[in-house]
N, C-alpha and C positions, 0 to 999 in steps of 0.2 A: 270813069270807074276809079274807085279808090284803090291805089296800088299797094296799100298797106294791109289789105285783106287777102288771105290765102286759104285754100281748102285742100285737105289731104285725106284720101281714102287709104286705110291701112287695116291689117288684120292684127288681132291680139293673139299671138301665138301661144302665150302662156295660158290662155283660156280655151285652147283647143280641147275637144272632148276625146274620148277613147278611140273614136273613129277617125280622128285627125281633122275634124271640122272646126274651124276657127271663126269667130264672129268678125264681121267687117264693121269698122267704125269710121266716123268722119271727124276730123280735127279742123276746127275753124280757128284761125289765128288772126287777130287784129292787133297790128303793131307787135307788142311783145306779150300780149295776153291771149290766152287760148281757152277753148272749151271743146268738149267732144261728146258725141252721142252715138248710139248704136244704130245701124241701118236695119237691124233685124234680119240681115242676110248672113249666111254662113258659106264657107268654101273650104275645100281641102287645102291644107297648108301648101302642098307642093303645086297646086294649081294657081296660086296667087303670084302675080308679078309685082314686085316692089317698085320696079322701074316705071311701069305704066300705071300703077295703082288700079289695076283691073285684073279680071280672071283671064288666065291664059287660054288660048285655043279658040275653036269655032263651034264647040258643042252647043246644044240647045241650052244647057245649064249656063254656060259662059255667056251666051247671047242674052238670056233673061236677066241674069245678075248685072251684066255690064250695062244693059239698057236701063235698068233700075238706077244704077249709079249715075249714069248720064242724066237721067231725069232729076235725081237728087241734086246734082251739080247745078243744073239749070234753075232749080228752085232756090238754091242758095244765092245765085246771081240775082234773081228776082228780089230776094230779101234785101240785098245790098242796094239795088237800084231804088227800092221803095224807101229806104232810109234817106238816100240822097235826094229823092224827089220831095220828101217831107221836110228837107233841110234839117234832119236830125243828125248830130255828130255820130259817125260810125265808130262805135266802141264795142268791145267784147260784150258788155252788158246790154247795150241797145240792140245789137245784132241778135243776141239770144232771146230777148224779149219779143222782138219782131218775128223771129222764126217760130217760136213755140206759142206765142200769143195768137198768131194767125193760124196755128195748127196745120201749116202747109205740108209738113212731112209726116205728121202723126196720123193722118187719115188712112195711110196705107199700112195696115197691120198684117202680119203673117202668122201662119198656124203654129209652127213648131215652138217658137218661144212661149206662146200662150199655153200650149199643152205642157211644156216643161215647167212653167211657172205653177200650173195647176198641180203637177206631181210634187213639186218642191213644197207646196203648201200642205199637201197630204203628209209628206215626210215629217214636216215640222210638228204635225199634230198626232204623230203615232203614239198610241197608248192613251190618248185623250178622246179623240173622235174617230180615229181610224185604226184598223188592225194591219199588221205587216202584210197580210195576204192581199189587202186592197191596194196597197202601194205597188206590190209586185204585178198585180193585174194591169194597173195603169201604166207601169213601166213597159210591160210587154205590149200593151196597146199602142203606146207611143212608138215603140220600135217597129211594130207592124205598119204604122202610118208612115214612118220615115222610109221603110223599105218599099211601100206602095208608091210613094212619090218618085223614088228612084226607078221603079219598074215601069210606071205609067208615063211619067213626065221627064225622066232623066234629070231630076232636080232634087235639091235637099230641103226645099221649103216652098210654100205657096201662099199667095195673098188671099186673105179671107174672102174677098169679093169673087174669087174664082171657084169657091165651093158652092156647088149647086146640086140639083137632083142627080144629074149624070155622074158627077164626082162620087157621090155617096154610093150609087149603084155600082160603079166601077170598083169602088173600095170593097164592097161586099163580095163582088165577083172574085176579086183578088184573094180575099180571105178564104173563100171556099175552094177556089181552083188552084192558085199558085201555092198558098200556104197550107192548103188541104185541111182547113179547120173543120171540125165536126159542126153540125148545125148549132148546137148549144153554144159552142165556143165562138162561132161567127156572130151569133146574136149578141153575146156578151161584149165582144169587141165593138160592135156597132153601137151598143148602148153606151159604152165608154166614150166613143167618138161623139155620140149624140149629146152627152153632157157638156163636152167642150164647145160644141156648136151652139147649144142653148145658152151657155155662159156668154159667148160672143154676141149673141142676139140680145141678151139682157143688158149688155154694156153698150149696145148700139153700134158695135163694130161690124155686124152683119145686119143689113137692113132687111126686114121680113117682107120683101117685095115679091118673092117667088112662092106662090102658093104650093107649088110642087114640093119645094123643100120642106115647108111646114107639114104637108101631108105625109111625106116620107118619114120625117122625124116622129110624127104622131103615131105612125103605123108600127113603129118599133116599140113593142110593149116591154 
């Protein structure tokens, strides 16, 4: 193994949101050159251990995120081994090309960053294509989705491949029971969520292999 290559998981505290959630990044260093990328995972600042580069504790959230980081680390090792096997000099540039060219880490996308990016795009087009009320509705919908993930899964994000018919039904139940949304409001938030899921399907991030998901989405008028 090339001992000049190192990997570090860390949080960007300066990018923490108002709820104290900071994004987790990976820094890849080859000799003196480095590059970084987001894991698309978020953690409360106080729950992050800089010493272990992992989430503290043994909660379900900590287990899920730490398992994901362990898998990411294993994939980075595979990339390094692949370069050595191909007799390609291990440099920052060759590592990056091998990593993202093979798309080994980008296959696993998560919901919340995609939802937030959608809202950011709406905000950028205020007064042109969208009204302020539309942005507020999607912001509220995103907050409901984040609260649902905390309520149901004790986590701050979820991988797209885990969104299925049961997930959406549970989300609708949460809106009606826990949030006590009126029927029209619940339908409105489900429609908002439907748009995000359909966007993911259109981009190929969610494979339309589950007819029940398609049926459920189609049933929301």
